[in-house]
Structures are given as structure tokens and as C-alpha cells.
PALO-355750 format. One line per field, with one value per residue: x, y, z of N, C-alpha, C, CB in turn; residue number from 1. Coordinates in steps of 0.05 Angstrom, whole numbers, padded with zeros to 5 digits. Glycine has a CB too. Example, Ala and Ser with C-alpha at 12.3 -4.5 7.8 and 13.67 -1.06 7.14 Angstrom:
2
n.px c(00264	00257) .
n.py c(-00114	-00045) .
n.pz c(00156	00142) .
ca.px c(00246	00273) .
ca.py c(-00090	-00021) .
ca.pz c(00156	00143) .
c.px c(00264	00258) .
c.py c(-00066	00001) .
c.pz c(00156	00157) .
cb.px c(00226	00282) .
cb.py c(-00089	-00012) .
cb.pz c(00181	00114) .
loro c(1	2) .
END
This chain:
191
n.px c(00017	00010	00038	00026	-00018	-00070	-00068	-00058	-00106	-00141	-00123	-00119	-00133	-00180	-00200	-00265	-00295	-00265	-00270	-00325	-00331	-00297	-00324	-00371	-00349	-00328	-00375	-00400	-00363	-00367	-00417	-00407	-00371	-00384	-00357	-00306	-00253	-00215	-00240	-00286	-00262	-00239	-00285	-00309	-00272	-00278	-00331	-00323	-00292	-00331	-00360	-00401	-00411	-00442	-00455	-00404	-00385	-00419	-00402	-00347	-00347	-00357	-00309	-00272	-00280	-00252	-00202	-00131	-00097	-00119	-00115	-00105	-00151	-00192	-00178	-00187	-00242	-00258	-00246	-00283	-00331	-00323	-00322	-00375	-00398	-00409	-00387	-00379	-00379	-00335	-00295	-00295	-00278	-00227	-00202	-00202	-00167	-00119	-00113	-00094	-00049	-00012	00024	00015	00016	-00017	-00068	-00076	-00080	-00127	-00164	-00161	-00185	-00237	-00253	-00252	-00294	-00338	-00336	-00301	-00252	-00205	-00191	-00181	-00137	-00100	-00096	-00075	-00027	-00002	00004	00039	00083	00098	00123	00089	00065	00021	00001	00012	-00021	-00073	-00072	-00068	-00117	-00152	-00140	-00155	-00211	-00225	-00215	-00254	-00298	-00321	-00328	-00341	-00320	-00266	-00253	-00257	-00214	-00171	-00173	-00161	-00108	-00086	-00092	-00056	-00007	00000	00034	00037	00019	-00007	-00044	-00079	-00099	-00124	-00164	-00196	-00211	-00242	-00282	-00307	-00325	-00362	-00398	-00419	-00447	-00489	-00517) .
n.py c(-00024	00044	00085	00138	00159	00153	00184	00233	00244	00247	00290	00332	00398	00430	00480	00501	00524	00510	00456	00446	00463	00427	00380	00385	00384	00332	00301	00312	00290	00237	00223	00211	00169	00127	00088	00102	00094	00128	00178	00166	00154	00203	00234	00209	00225	00280	00284	00264	00306	00345	00328	00292	00236	00189	00188	00188	00139	00104	00115	00102	00048	00026	00037	00008	-00045	-00053	-00034	-00035	-00032	-00058	-00057	-00004	00017	-00008	00013	00069	00067	00047	00091	00127	00103	00107	00163	00172	00152	00098	00052	-00005	-00023	00005	-00020	-00071	-00059	-00036	-00080	-00115	-00087	-00090	-00145	-00153	-00118	-00117	-00082	-00027	00025	00070	00052	00013	00047	00076	00034	00021	00068	00061	00013	00032	00068	00034	00010	-00032	-00041	-00072	-00092	-00044	-00025	-00064	-00054	-00002	-00014	-00044	-00004	00031	-00004	-00006	00042	00088	00152	00163	00204	00251	00239	00243	00297	00318	00300	00328	00381	00381	00370	00416	00457	00444	00459	00424	00421	00389	00339	00354	00370	00321	00293	00326	00320	00265	00266	00298	00266	00227	00255	00299	00342	00382	00444	00479	00447	00436	00488	00495	00457	00479	00527	00509	00482	00526	00553	00515	00516	00567	00561	00529	00561) .
n.pz c(00000	-00016	00029	00045	00019	00041	00089	00064	00036	00079	00111	00076	00058	00020	-00027	-00027	-00069	-00115	-00109	-00117	-00170	-00196	-00183	-00213	-00265	-00266	-00260	-00308	-00344	-00328	-00348	-00401	-00394	-00352	-00322	-00310	-00271	-00247	-00249	-00218	-00169	-00157	-00153	-00108	-00069	-00070	-00053	-00002	00021	00020	00061	00051	00065	00059	00003	-00017	00001	-00028	-00081	-00077	-00065	-00115	-00140	-00111	-00124	-00171	-00163	-00161	-00116	-00065	-00009	00005	-00015	00016	00065	00058	00048	00097	00129	00109	00125	00180	00188	00176	00219	00221	00252	00258	00206	00188	00218	00195	00143	00153	00176	00132	00099	00129	00129	00079	00076	00128	00151	00157	00196	00205	00190	00229	00273	00259	00259	00314	00334	00314	00339	00392	00392	00390	00438	00445	00477	00490	00440	00414	00443	00429	00373	00374	00399	00359	00320	00347	00352	00299	00294	00296	00311	00356	00388	00357	00314	00336	00348	00296	00273	00308	00294	00241	00245	00274	00237	00201	00228	00262	00321	00367	00354	00346	00398	00425	00402	00417	00473	00479	00460	00499	00543	00530	00532	00578	00586	00548	00549	00514	00488	00529	00537	00488	00491	00533	00507	00464	00492	00517	00471	00453	00495	00490	00442	00459	00493) .
ca.px c(00000	00024	00034	00018	-00042	-00093	-00064	-00060	-00134	-00155	-00115	-00117	-00153	-00185	-00217	-00292	-00303	-00252	-00281	-00352	-00326	-00286	-00345	-00388	-00334	-00327	-00401	-00405	-00346	-00378	-00440	-00396	-00356	-00392	-00341	-00278	-00246	-00201	-00261	-00303	-00245	-00237	-00312	-00312	-00255	-00291	-00354	-00312	-00284	-00356	-00373	-00424	-00399	-00459	-00451	-00376	-00384	-00432	-00384	-00321	-00351	-00353	-00280	-00256	-00283	-00233	-00177	-00108	-00087	-00143	-00109	-00109	-00180	-00208	-00171	-00202	-00270	-00262	-00247	-00309	-00351	-00317	-00332	-00404	-00405	-00416	-00362	-00376	-00371	-00308	-00278	-00293	-00261	-00199	-00191	-00196	-00142	-00097	-00108	-00078	-00023	-00012	00046	00008	00011	-00039	-00093	-00079	-00090	-00155	-00179	-00163	-00205	-00264	-00258	-00257	-00321	-00359	-00332	-00284	-00228	-00182	-00183	-00170	-00110	-00083	-00091	-00056	00000	00010	00012	00064	00104	00106	00134	00069	00062	-00008	-00004	00011	-00044	-00096	-00070	-00074	-00146	-00164	-00137	-00172	-00239	-00229	-00216	-00279	-00319	-00332	-00315	-00344	-00300	-00240	-00249	-00253	-00187	-00152	-00174	-00146	-00080	-00077	-00090	-00031	00016	-00011	00054	00033	-00001	-00022	-00067	-00098	-00111	-00141	-00188	-00212	-00222	-00263	-00304	-00321	-00340	-00385	-00417	-00432	-00466	-00512	-00532) .
ca.py c(00000	00069	00090	00165	00169	00155	00208	00257	00249	00254	00316	00352	00419	00439	00503	00491	00533	00493	00429	00446	00465	00401	00360	00389	00374	00302	00289	00314	00270	00210	00218	00198	00145	00122	00068	00112	00090	00151	00198	00157	00157	00232	00242	00200	00242	00307	00280	00262	00333	00360	00314	00277	00210	00168	00187	00181	00110	00091	00117	00089	00019	00018	00039	-00012	-00070	-00055	-00021	-00054	-00031	-00063	-00050	00025	00021	-00015	00032	00094	00060	00045	00118	00139	00092	00119	00191	00170	00140	00069	00041	-00033	-00026	00015	-00041	-00092	-00049	-00033	-00107	-00125	-00073	-00101	-00173	-00151	-00105	-00113	-00065	00001	00034	00089	00037	00001	00069	00081	00011	00025	00088	00049	-00006	00048	00080	00014	00000	-00056	-00028	-00089	-00093	-00017	-00024	-00081	-00040	00020	-00026	-00050	00021	00040	-00023	00001	00069	00108	00172	00165	00231	00269	00232	00255	00326	00323	00297	00350	00406	00377	00374	00444	00473	00438	00469	00401	00426	00366	00319	00365	00369	00293	00286	00341	00307	00240	00273	00309	00243	00213	00271	00323	00363	00403	00464	00491	00430	00441	00513	00491	00443	00499	00546	00495	00478	00552	00558	00498	00526	00591	00551	00518	00583) .
ca.pz c(00000	-00015	00057	00052	00005	00059	00105	00047	00031	00103	00122	00055	00059	-00007	-00032	-00033	-00095	-00134	-00106	-00130	-00199	-00205	-00181	-00236	-00288	-00264	-00265	-00337	-00357	-00322	-00366	-00425	-00387	-00324	-00308	-00308	-00243	-00237	-00244	-00195	-00145	-00152	-00144	-00080	-00052	-00069	-00035	00025	00030	00024	00083	00042	00068	00048	-00026	-00022	00005	-00051	-00104	-00072	-00067	-00143	-00146	-00097	-00139	-00193	-00154	-00158	-00088	-00049	00018	00007	-00021	00039	00086	00054	00052	00126	00140	00101	00144	00207	00188	00174	00245	00217	00263	00253	00178	00187	00229	00175	00121	00163	00179	00105	00090	00144	00120	00054	00082	00157	00161	00155	00223	00206	00189	00256	00289	00252	00270	00342	00339	00309	00362	00415	00389	00395	00465	00445	00487	00488	00411	00409	00454	00412	00348	00380	00404	00332	00308	00360	00344	00272	00297	00291	00332	00361	00399	00334	00297	00349	00344	00267	00270	00322	00278	00217	00253	00282	00212	00188	00245	00277	00347	00385	00346	00352	00427	00432	00394	00434	00499	00477	00458	00525	00561	00523	00541	00590	00589	00528	00560	00492	00482	00551	00531	00465	00502	00547	00488	00449	00511	00520	00446	00452	00515	00478	00423	00473	00505) .
c.px c(00018	00018	00022	-00008	-00066	-00091	-00068	-00089	-00148	-00149	-00113	-00140	-00156	-00203	-00244	-00302	-00291	-00263	-00308	-00349	-00316	-00307	-00363	-00374	-00333	-00354	-00408	-00388	-00356	-00403	-00431	-00381	-00361	-00375	-00312	-00271	-00232	-00221	-00278	-00287	-00244	-00263	-00316	-00296	-00267	-00315	-00345	-00305	-00309	-00371	-00399	-00415	-00416	-00455	-00423	-00372	-00396	-00414	-00359	-00324	-00349	-00324	-00265	-00258	-00261	-00205	-00155	-00099	-00111	-00139	-00115	-00139	-00197	-00202	-00186	-00232	-00276	-00263	-00273	-00331	-00347	-00328	-00363	-00416	-00417	-00392	-00358	-00368	-00343	-00288	-00274	-00275	-00232	-00186	-00185	-00170	-00118	-00092	-00091	-00050	-00022	00008	00040	-00001	-00013	-00066	-00097	-00090	-00119	-00173	-00182	-00184	-00234	-00272	-00266	-00285	-00344	-00355	-00315	-00256	-00203	-00172	-00170	-00142	-00091	-00076	-00071	-00028	00014	00020	00038	00087	00115	00115	00114	00066	00032	-00016	-00007	-00014	-00070	-00096	-00078	-00104	-00161	-00163	-00154	-00202	-00244	-00232	-00243	-00303	-00333	-00320	-00318	-00323	-00272	-00234	-00243	-00224	-00166	-00150	-00158	-00116	-00070	-00075	-00064	-00007	00005	00009	00051	00011	-00018	-00047	-00088	-00113	-00131	-00167	-00207	-00225	-00245	-00287	-00320	-00337	-00365	-00407	-00432	-00453	-00492	-00530	-00547) .
c.py c(00025	00082	00118	00174	00172	00179	00233	00264	00258	00282	00338	00373	00431	00463	00494	00500	00516	00465	00427	00447	00439	00379	00361	00378	00344	00290	00290	00293	00242	00203	00203	00172	00139	00102	00077	00112	00115	00174	00191	00161	00187	00243	00234	00218	00270	00305	00278	00290	00351	00349	00300	00247	00188	00165	00179	00150	00095	00092	00100	00058	00009	00018	00015	-00040	-00075	-00044	-00042	-00055	-00033	-00055	-00020	00031	00015	00004	00058	00089	00059	00073	00132	00129	00104	00147	00192	00157	00112	00053	00011	-00038	-00016	-00006	-00063	-00083	-00046	-00061	-00120	-00113	-00085	-00131	-00173	-00140	-00099	-00094	-00035	00011	00052	00074	00022	00023	00075	00059	00013	00046	00077	00030	00010	00059	00060	00000	-00025	-00047	-00046	-00091	-00066	-00016	-00041	-00067	-00017	00009	-00033	-00025	00032	00022	-00016	00031	00091	00126	00178	00193	00251	00264	00244	00285	00333	00321	00321	00376	00404	00383	00403	00462	00468	00448	00447	00402	00403	00345	00328	00363	00340	00285	00300	00328	00281	00246	00283	00286	00227	00228	00298	00346	00386	00422	00476	00474	00433	00467	00510	00477	00462	00519	00534	00490	00504	00558	00540	00506	00550	00582	00541	00540	00600) .
c.pz c(00000	00012	00063	00039	00023	00077	00089	00043	00056	00112	00101	00059	00031	-00007	-00041	-00060	-00117	-00133	-00120	-00161	-00210	-00204	-00205	-00262	-00289	-00270	-00295	-00352	-00352	-00339	-00391	-00419	-00358	-00308	-00306	-00278	-00231	-00231	-00220	-00169	-00137	-00141	-00114	-00061	-00049	-00050	-00006	00036	00034	00048	00076	00041	00056	00017	-00033	-00019	-00019	-00076	-00101	-00072	-00096	-00150	-00135	-00110	-00159	-00186	-00151	-00129	-00069	-00020	00023	00003	00003	00063	00083	00058	00082	00139	00133	00120	00172	00208	00188	00200	00242	00226	00257	00224	00174	00196	00208	00152	00129	00166	00152	00094	00103	00138	00095	00060	00112	00168	00159	00182	00224	00205	00216	00275	00284	00262	00300	00350	00335	00332	00387	00415	00395	00422	00466	00452	00484	00459	00404	00418	00437	00385	00352	00385	00378	00319	00320	00353	00317	00271	00289	00315	00337	00371	00375	00317	00310	00346	00315	00262	00284	00305	00253	00224	00261	00257	00198	00204	00261	00305	00367	00379	00352	00382	00436	00426	00411	00462	00499	00476	00485	00545	00556	00535	00552	00594	00570	00537	00538	00485	00504	00546	00508	00474	00516	00528	00473	00467	00514	00495	00444	00472	00505	00457	00436	00484	00486) .
cb.px c(-00019	00016	00060	00039	-00048	-00095	-00036	-00046	-00147	-00148	-00089	-00119	-00145	-00196	-00204	-00312	-00294	-00221	-00285	-00369	-00306	-00261	-00361	-00395	-00305	-00318	-00423	-00398	-00317	-00385	-00454	-00378	-00325	-00420	-00342	-00276	-00228	-00180	-00278	-00311	-00217	-00228	-00334	-00303	-00226	-00300	-00371	-00286	-00265	-00373	-00378	-00434	-00394	-00488	-00458	-00357	-00399	-00459	-00377	-00309	-00379	-00369	-00269	-00265	-00310	-00243	-00181	-00085	-00071	-00150	-00080	-00092	-00188	-00202	-00141	-00196	-00278	-00239	-00223	-00316	-00348	-00286	-00321	-00413	-00425	-00425	-00361	-00402	-00391	-00305	-00290	-00321	-00272	-00198	-00212	-00219	-00144	-00101	-00136	-00093	-00019	-00008	00071	-00014	00035	-00038	-00092	-00052	-00073	-00158	-00164	-00136	-00201	-00264	-00234	-00236	-00325	-00360	-00357	-00285	-00231	-00188	-00207	-00188	-00110	-00097	-00117	-00066	-00003	-00011	-00011	00060	00093	00083	00158	00042	00077	-00017	00019	00036	-00048	-00097	-00042	-00059	-00156	-00151	-00107	-00169	-00246	-00205	-00193	-00282	-00339	-00327	-00326	-00372	-00303	-00238	-00275	-00272	-00182	-00160	-00203	-00154	-00076	-00098	-00114	-00028	00036	-00023	00082	00027	00014	-00005	-00058	-00083	-00090	-00126	-00179	-00195	-00200	-00253	-00294	-00300	-00321	-00377	-00403	-00411	-00454	-00502	-00514) .
cb.py c(00000	00088	00088	00183	00150	00129	00208	00252	00224	00234	00312	00339	00441	00417	00523	00500	00563	00492	00424	00469	00488	00393	00363	00419	00385	00294	00304	00343	00272	00208	00244	00216	00150	00113	00042	00141	00066	00161	00202	00128	00145	00247	00230	00170	00244	00316	00256	00244	00346	00358	00334	00286	00205	00173	00214	00195	00101	00105	00147	00098	00012	00038	00065	-00015	-00072	-00040	-00006	-00045	-00004	-00093	-00056	00041	00005	-00044	00038	00105	00034	00030	00134	00132	00061	00119	00207	00154	00158	00063	00046	-00048	-00010	00041	-00053	-00100	-00021	-00018	-00125	-00119	-00043	-00098	-00186	-00133	-00079	-00140	-00071	00005	00049	00108	00016	-00010	00095	00085	-00015	00034	00112	00035	-00023	00071	00092	-00007	-00006	-00071	-00021	-00117	-00099	00005	-00034	-00108	-00029	00036	-00051	-00065	00042	00040	-00051	-00003	00071	00095	00199	00144	00240	00267	00202	00247	00336	00303	00270	00354	00410	00349	00356	00453	00466	00407	00483	00374	00451	00355	00311	00395	00379	00274	00292	00370	00302	00223	00295	00330	00225	00210	00276	00317	00351	00392	00486	00494	00400	00442	00535	00474	00420	00514	00555	00469	00468	00575	00552	00469	00533	00609	00529	00500	00601) .
cb.pz c(00024	-00039	00071	00044	-00018	00076	00118	00021	00020	00125	00135	00028	00080	-00024	-00052	-00011	-00099	-00129	-00076	-00120	-00205	-00188	-00155	-00240	-00288	-00236	-00248	-00347	-00346	-00293	-00373	-00439	-00392	-00324	-00322	-00321	-00239	-00257	-00269	-00199	-00149	-00177	-00162	-00077	-00064	-00097	-00043	00025	00010	-00001	00105	00013	00098	00054	-00038	-00002	00031	-00057	-00109	-00046	-00056	-00162	-00135	-00068	-00152	-00217	-00128	-00176	-00082	-00050	00026	-00013	-00044	00048	00087	00026	00038	00139	00129	00072	00146	00212	00165	00150	00259	00187	00292	00260	00159	00205	00255	00163	00111	00190	00194	00085	00097	00174	00114	00033	00065	00170	00146	00133	00234	00182	00166	00266	00284	00222	00262	00353	00320	00282	00368	00417	00362	00373	00477	00417	00516	00498	00394	00422	00483	00406	00337	00405	00421	00314	00311	00391	00345	00253	00279	00284	00325	00381	00417	00317	00295	00379	00350	00249	00282	00349	00270	00206	00276	00299	00194	00184	00228	00263	00359	00384	00316	00343	00442	00417	00365	00436	00508	00452	00436	00535	00558	00493	00518	00616	00585	00500	00576	00467	00481	00578	00525	00443	00521	00567	00468	00437	00538	00525	00422	00458	00542	00465	00406	00496	00521) .
loro c(1	2	3	4	5	6	7	8	9	10	11	12	13	14	15	16	17	18	19	20	21	22	23	24	25	26	27	28	29	30	31	32	33	34	35	36	37	38	39	40	41	42	43	44	45	46	47	48	49	50	51	52	53	54	55	56	57	58	59	60	61	62	63	64	65	66	67	68	69	70	71	72	73	74	75	76	77	78	79	80	81	82	83	84	85	86	87	88	89	90	91	92	93	94	95	96	97	98	99	100	101	102	103	104	105	106	107	108	109	110	111	112	113	114	115	116	117	118	119	120	121	122	123	124	125	126	127	128	129	130	131	132	133	134	135	136	137	138	139	140	141	142	143	144	145	146	147	148	149	150	151	152	153	154	155	156	157	158	159	160	161	162	163	164	165	166	167	168	169	170	171	172	173	174	175	176	177	178	179	180	181	182	183	184	185	186	187	188	189	190	191) .
END
């Protein structure tokens, strides 16, 4: 599996105007060639960035049937399910990815997150242990996800990730301050 493509797609920040324009272009091109895997893959990624996870999943399932790098395909599909809060489906997709390529630390980390969300703590710990064994920086991954969610305006998710990072290493005072700032922002939204 190309080790960085999944991270690139997850953490990439795209201009929404360009995204919408490209989506329109792709949909027009797909009218003439509805089975173009590259266009379908690009459409799924655009839908992901628009946070339309259900449609992204539907499109990406078509891509994965014909994709050469099945491990990367299942990993991205797992992330789409995870973002759509379909954690059991995410777990199945991540496990398929790791069956094909067990040496991808980031996928072990994502699998650990999915296990954690469904309360399967021992499996989550095992997945995190594999990620660490493969030299993955779990603290940084939680910070990266927190920053991504914060930029997307998903403050509850950002807060959750910052708290996990702070629990891993409470020495970083900036993270503690960030947690307090987001909590205050969320309290203002409620009021």
C-alpha cells in the first residue's frame, strides 16, 4: 500500500469553490464514461471533502471492486464509514485492509479508533499497540485529527481528539488551553 495516500486524503484541505467546480466537471465527464475509475475515485474524494460521506461510500464501493491496491482502497472506505459514524462497517473495512497489508501503522491506528467508538477497548489497545510497534506517533495523529476537525468546524470531534492527545501527554499546555477554548466555544453555542 502506498503509505501516505490515505493520510493525504484525510488531512488535505481543499478550496470549496474549486471542489464544486471540479465535481461538476467530473459528473459531466462521467456521463460519457460512467465506469472511469479515476473519475469515480476523484468524485468520492470530493464528496468526502464535502462531508457527504454516504454518497462518497456509494461511489467508492464501485471503485474498490476494480482497484489494484485493495489495501489502500479498503482503508479509505473504512475511513469513510468511520466519518459516517458506521463504526462496525469501518472495522470490517480496516480489517480487510490489514489482512492484505498488515504493516500500515496508520490503518492500525484508525482501526483502534473504530474499536474504541464501539466499546471494544481491548481490541482498540491491541490496534494501538501494533501502530506503536510500527513506529506510529499516536499523539501526533490525534492532534492532526483535532486540527482537521477544528478547521472543518466540527468542534465536538476536535475536542474529543484534543482530549485523547492530552491524556496521552498532559505536558503540552497549549493542548490544555485549546481544550478549554473549544469547551467555551461549545458552551456559547448551547446558550
